[in-house]
ChimeraX commands (.cxc) that place a marker at each C-alpha (Angstrom):
marker #1 position -69.08,9.53,-32.54 radius 0.5
marker #1 position -66.65,7.07,-30.90 radius 0.5
marker #1 position -68.15,4.51,-28.54 radius 0.5
marker #1 position -66.31,2.62,-25.81 radius 0.5
marker #1 position -67.59,-0.47,-24.05 radius 0.5
marker #1 position -65.99,-1.92,-20.96 radius 0.5
marker #1 position -66.91,-5.34,-19.63 radius 0.5
marker #1 position -65.39,-7.06,-16.61 radius 0.5
marker #1 position -66.23,-10.21,-14.66 radius 0.5
marker #1 position -65.74,-9.87,-10.92 radius 0.5
marker #1 position -65.93,-12.39,-8.12 radius 0.5
marker #1 position -68.08,-10.11,-5.94 radius 0.5
marker #1 position -71.78,-9.71,-5.17 radius 0.5
marker #1 position -73.71,-7.75,-7.80 radius 0.5
marker #1 position -75.22,-5.37,-5.22 radius 0.5
marker #1 position -71.77,-4.46,-3.90 radius 0.5
marker #1 position -70.33,-3.76,-7.37 radius 0.5
marker #1 position -73.39,-1.83,-8.50 radius 0.5
marker #1 position -73.24,0.41,-5.41 radius 0.5
marker #1 position -69.73,1.53,-6.38 radius 0.5
marker #1 position -70.37,1.96,-10.09 radius 0.5
marker #1 position -73.76,3.66,-9.75 radius 0.5
marker #1 position -72.44,6.34,-7.38 radius 0.5
marker #1 position -71.61,8.94,-10.01 radius 0.5
marker #1 position -70.05,11.18,-7.38 radius 0.5
marker #1 position -67.53,8.54,-6.23 radius 0.5
marker #1 position -64.96,8.92,-9.02 radius 0.5
marker #1 position -62.42,10.20,-6.51 radius 0.5
marker #1 position -62.86,6.97,-4.50 radius 0.5
marker #1 position -62.45,4.70,-7.53 radius 0.5
marker #1 position -59.00,6.08,-8.42 radius 0.5
marker #1 position -55.85,5.72,-6.34 radius 0.5
marker #1 position -55.14,8.76,-4.12 radius 0.5
marker #1 position -53.38,11.53,-6.02 radius 0.5
marker #1 position -54.60,10.60,-9.52 radius 0.5
marker #1 position -57.21,13.38,-9.52 radius 0.5
marker #1 position -56.00,16.94,-9.14 radius 0.5
marker #1 position -59.55,18.38,-9.28 radius 0.5
marker #1 position -62.96,16.77,-8.90 radius 0.5
marker #1 position -66.53,17.99,-8.44 radius 0.5
marker #1 position -69.93,16.43,-9.11 radius 0.5
marker #1 position -73.52,17.70,-9.32 radius 0.5
marker #1 position -75.13,14.47,-8.01 radius 0.5
marker #1 position -75.93,10.92,-9.12 radius 0.5
marker #1 position -79.18,11.64,-10.99 radius 0.5
marker #1 position -79.75,11.38,-14.75 radius 0.5
marker #1 position -78.36,14.54,-16.33 radius 0.5
marker #1 position -75.84,15.14,-13.54 radius 0.5
marker #1 position -72.37,16.21,-14.61 radius 0.5
marker #1 position -68.98,15.64,-13.03 radius 0.5
marker #1 position -65.76,17.48,-13.71 radius 0.5
marker #1 position -62.26,16.03,-13.27 radius 0.5
marker #1 position -58.62,16.73,-14.00 radius 0.5
marker #1 position -55.94,14.07,-13.70 radius 0.5
marker #1 position -52.27,14.43,-12.81 radius 0.5
marker #1 position -50.18,15.00,-15.97 radius 0.5
marker #1 position -48.28,11.70,-15.64 radius 0.5
marker #1 position -51.48,9.84,-16.56 radius 0.5
marker #1 position -51.45,11.40,-20.04 radius 0.5
marker #1 position -54.92,12.97,-19.82 radius 0.5
marker #1 position -54.58,16.69,-20.46 radius 0.5
marker #1 position -57.42,19.12,-19.83 radius 0.5
marker #1 position -60.67,18.80,-17.96 radius 0.5
marker #1 position -62.98,15.81,-18.42 radius 0.5
marker #1 position -66.68,16.58,-18.24 radius 0.5
marker #1 position -69.02,13.58,-17.96 radius 0.5
marker #1 position -72.82,13.50,-18.05 radius 0.5
marker #1 position -74.85,10.61,-16.65 radius 0.5
marker #1 position -77.36,9.69,-19.37 radius 0.5
marker #1 position -78.75,6.25,-18.46 radius 0.5
marker #1 position -78.74,4.12,-15.33 radius 0.5
marker #1 position -80.66,0.83,-15.32 radius 0.5
marker #1 position -80.12,-0.67,-11.85 radius 0.5
marker #1 position -77.71,-3.59,-11.83 radius 0.5
marker #1 position -77.50,-3.68,-15.62 radius 0.5
marker #1 position -76.12,-0.63,-17.43 radius 0.5
marker #1 position -74.72,2.87,-16.96 radius 0.5
marker #1 position -74.30,5.22,-19.92 radius 0.5
marker #1 position -72.07,8.27,-19.60 radius 0.5
marker #1 position -71.00,10.75,-22.22 radius 0.5
marker #1 position -67.78,12.62,-21.71 radius 0.5
marker #1 position -65.99,15.51,-23.26 radius 0.5
marker #1 position -62.32,16.40,-22.90 radius 0.5
marker #1 position -61.87,20.17,-22.71 radius 0.5
marker link #1:1,2 radius 0.2
marker link #1:2,3 radius 0.2
marker link #1:3,4 radius 0.2
marker link #1:4,5 radius 0.2
marker link #1:5,6 radius 0.2
marker link #1:6,7 radius 0.2
marker link #1:7,8 radius 0.2
marker link #1:8,9 radius 0.2
marker link #1:9,10 radius 0.2
marker link #1:10,11 radius 0.2
marker link #1:11,12 radius 0.2
marker link #1:12,13 radius 0.2
marker link #1:13,14 radius 0.2
marker link #1:14,15 radius 0.2
marker link #1:15,16 radius 0.2
marker link #1:16,17 radius 0.2
marker link #1:17,18 radius 0.2
marker link #1:18,19 radius 0.2
marker link #1:19,20 radius 0.2
marker link #1:20,21 radius 0.2
marker link #1:21,22 radius 0.2
marker link #1:22,23 radius 0.2
marker link #1:23,24 radius 0.2
marker link #1:24,25 radius 0.2
marker link #1:25,26 radius 0.2
marker link #1:26,27 radius 0.2
marker link #1:27,28 radius 0.2
marker link #1:28,29 radius 0.2
marker link #1:29,30 radius 0.2
marker link #1:30,31 radius 0.2
marker link #1:31,32 radius 0.2
marker link #1:32,33 radius 0.2
marker link #1:33,34 radius 0.2
marker link #1:34,35 radius 0.2
marker link #1:35,36 radius 0.2
marker link #1:36,37 radius 0.2
marker link #1:37,38 radius 0.2
marker link #1:38,39 radius 0.2
marker link #1:39,40 radius 0.2
marker link #1:40,41 radius 0.2
marker link #1:41,42 radius 0.2
marker link #1:42,43 radius 0.2
marker link #1:43,44 radius 0.2
marker link #1:44,45 radius 0.2
marker link #1:45,46 radius 0.2
marker link #1:46,47 radius 0.2
marker link #1:47,48 radius 0.2
marker link #1:48,49 radius 0.2
marker link #1:49,50 radius 0.2
marker link #1:50,51 radius 0.2
marker link #1:51,52 radius 0.2
marker link #1:52,53 radius 0.2
marker link #1:53,54 radius 0.2
marker link #1:54,55 radius 0.2
marker link #1:55,56 radius 0.2
marker link #1:56,57 radius 0.2
marker link #1:57,58 radius 0.2
marker link #1:58,59 radius 0.2
marker link #1:59,60 radius 0.2
marker link #1:60,61 radius 0.2
marker link #1:61,62 radius 0.2
marker link #1:62,63 radius 0.2
marker link #1:63,64 radius 0.2
marker link #1:64,65 radius 0.2
marker link #1:65,66 radius 0.2
marker link #1:66,67 radius 0.2
marker link #1:67,68 radius 0.2
marker link #1:68,69 radius 0.2
marker link #1:69,70 radius 0.2
marker link #1:70,71 radius 0.2
marker link #1:71,72 radius 0.2
marker link #1:72,73 radius 0.2
marker link #1:73,74 radius 0.2
marker link #1:74,75 radius 0.2
marker link #1:75,76 radius 0.2
marker link #1:76,77 radius 0.2
marker link #1:77,78 radius 0.2
marker link #1:78,79 radius 0.2
marker link #1:79,80 radius 0.2
marker link #1:80,81 radius 0.2
marker link #1:81,82 radius 0.2
marker link #1:82,83 radius 0.2
marker link #1:83,84 radius 0.2
view
């Protein structure tokens, strides 16, 4: 199974950054307006799923389904996704 890791260094307080990243239901707020054509989310708890479709110009065809698997406050978030 492919694995992707993303690491960034930000000049911002950890609590502020974590609040944005840990809110599983905020995907529509993390992308510029208009990028998502559909979005819904079941919550921000472990096991929650979110469903998204992006505008065709972004090159992502089909529906993305993500599941929140692990969230260790201020350290790590693990999500698995499937492109349908």
